[in-house]
C-alpha positions as CSV (number, residue, x, y, z in Angstrom):
1,M,0.1,0.0,0.0
2,R,2.9,2.4,0.8
3,K,4.5,1.8,-2.5
4,I,1.2,2.5,-4.3
5,N,0.6,5.6,-2.3
6,T,4.2,7.0,-3.1
7,T,3.4,6.5,-6.8
8,C,0.0,8.1,-6.2
9,T,1.5,11.1,-4.5
10,D,3.8,11.7,-7.4
11,F,0.8,11.3,-9.9
12,L,-1.4,13.5,-8.0
13,K,1.1,16.3,-8.3
14,C,0.8,16.3,-12.0
15,A,-2.7,15.0,-12.6
16,T,-4.3,18.5,-13.3
17,K,-1.7,19.2,-15.8
18,F,-2.2,15.8,-17.5
19,K,-5.7,16.9,-18.2
20,C,-4.7,19.9,-20.3
21,G,-5.5,19.5,-23.9
22,R,-6.6,15.9,-23.5
23,T,-9.7,14.2,-25.1
24,R,-12.8,13.8,-22.6
25,K,-11.9,10.0,-22.5
26,D,-8.5,10.9,-21.2
27,V,-9.7,13.2,-18.7
28,E,-12.2,10.5,-17.4
29,E,-9.3,8.0,-17.1
30,I,-7.2,10.4,-15.2
31,N,-10.1,11.2,-12.9
32,K,-10.5,7.4,-12.2
33,A,-6.7,7.2,-11.3
34,V,-7.2,10.2,-9.0
35,T,-10.2,8.4,-7.3
36,L,-8.2,5.2,-6.8
37,C,-5.2,7.1,-5.4
38,D,-7.4,9.0,-3.0
39,F,-8.9,5.5,-1.9
40,H,-5.4,4.2,-1.2
41,A,-4.3,7.5,0.7
42,F,-7.5,7.2,2.9
43,H,-6.4,3.7,4.0
44,L,-3.0,5.1,5.3
45,S,-4.5,8.2,6.9
46,P,-3.9,8.5,10.7
47,G,-7.8,8.9,11.2
48,W,-8.5,5.5,9.4
49,L,-5.5,3.8,11.0
50,D,-6.6,4.8,14.5
51,C,-10.2,3.8,13.8
52,V,-9.5,0.3,12.1
53,E,-7.6,-0.7,15.4
54,K,-10.9,-0.5,17.3
55,L,-12.8,-2.1,14.6
56,D,-11.9,-5.8,15.2
57,T,-15.5,-7.1,14.9
58,T,-17.4,-9.7,13.1
59,C,-18.8,-7.0,10.9
60,V,-15.5,-5.7,9.9
61,R,-13.9,-9.3,9.4
62,E,-16.8,-10.2,7.2
63,W,-17.0,-7.0,5.2
64,D,-15.8,-7.4,1.6
65,P,-17.4,-4.9,-0.8
66,F,-14.9,-5.9,-3.6
67,P,-14.4,-9.6,-3.5
68,D,-11.9,-11.5,-5.4
69,L,-13.8,-13.1,-8.2
70,E,-12.0,-16.4,-9.1
71,G,-14.7,-18.8,-9.6
72,T,-17.1,-19.7,-12.6
73,E,-19.0,-16.7,-14.1
74,E,-22.2,-18.0,-12.3
75,E,-20.3,-18.2,-8.8
76,N,-18.9,-14.9,-9.5
77,T,-22.3,-13.2,-10.1
78,V,-23.7,-14.5,-7.0
79,K,-20.7,-13.5,-5.0
80,Q,-20.7,-10.0,-6.4
81,K,-24.6,-9.5,-5.8
82,E,-24.0,-10.6,-2.2
83,A,-21.3,-8.2,-1.9
84,C,-23.2,-5.3,-3.3
85,R,-26.3,-6.2,-1.1
86,N,-23.9,-5.9,1.9
87,F,-21.8,-3.2,0.4
88,F,-21.4,-1.6,4.0
89,G,-21.6,-4.8,5.8
90,K,-24.5,-7.0,6.7
91,D,-27.4,-4.8,7.7
92,N,-25.2,-1.7,7.1
93,C,-23.2,-2.7,10.2
94,M,-20.1,-0.6,9.1
95,E,-21.9,2.6,9.5
96,K,-23.2,1.7,13.0
97,E,-19.7,0.5,14.2
98,M,-17.9,3.5,12.8
99,L,-20.2,5.9,14.3
100,D,-20.1,4.1,17.7
101,M,-16.2,3.5,17.7
102,C,-14.9,6.3,15.5
103,S,-16.6,9.3,14.3
104,L,-19.4,10.7,11.8
105,D,-16.6,12.4,9.8
106,L,-14.7,9.1,9.3
107,W,-17.8,7.2,8.4
108,E,-18.7,10.0,5.8
109,D,-15.2,9.7,4.5
110,I,-15.2,5.9,4.1
111,R,-18.6,6.0,2.5
112,K,-17.6,8.7,0.1
113,H,-14.1,6.7,-0.9
114,Y,-15.9,3.5,-1.3
115,L,-18.8,4.7,-3.3
116,A,-16.2,6.7,-5.6
117,T,-14.1,3.6,-6.1
118,N,-17.2,1.4,-6.8
119,K,-18.1,4.0,-9.6
120,V,-14.6,3.5,-11.0
121,I,-14.5,-0.4,-10.9
122,K,-18.2,-0.6,-11.5
123,A,-18.7,-3.5,-9.2
124,C,-22.2,-2.7,-8.0
125,D,-25.0,-0.8,-9.8
126,F,-26.6,1.6,-7.2
127,D,-28.1,4.0,-9.6
């Protein structure tokens, strides 16, 4: 994660300049990379690292919004639908736990980053 974050830090310094004179498609791809870099940076932020130490619960251990899809197409479809149905944990338990053990601000950050990342990788259709 730290190596990815270092690469992202370098990329983010130049991302705005990269967009200059590019096609709409290129700008969209740059924006996707920025979103993914923000996602990685969030997971290394002091607020998240402090919070995650408190969140050693069944909800967190079972939380997997972006599962590895290594089975058959049918198995993967079932697995992905289940992940989308429980995107923020079974019965939305991540929200409750983060509000109880961390903060509203951190919950809003994690929600924002995971939903933005979902838009990039298109794992779940929430529209």
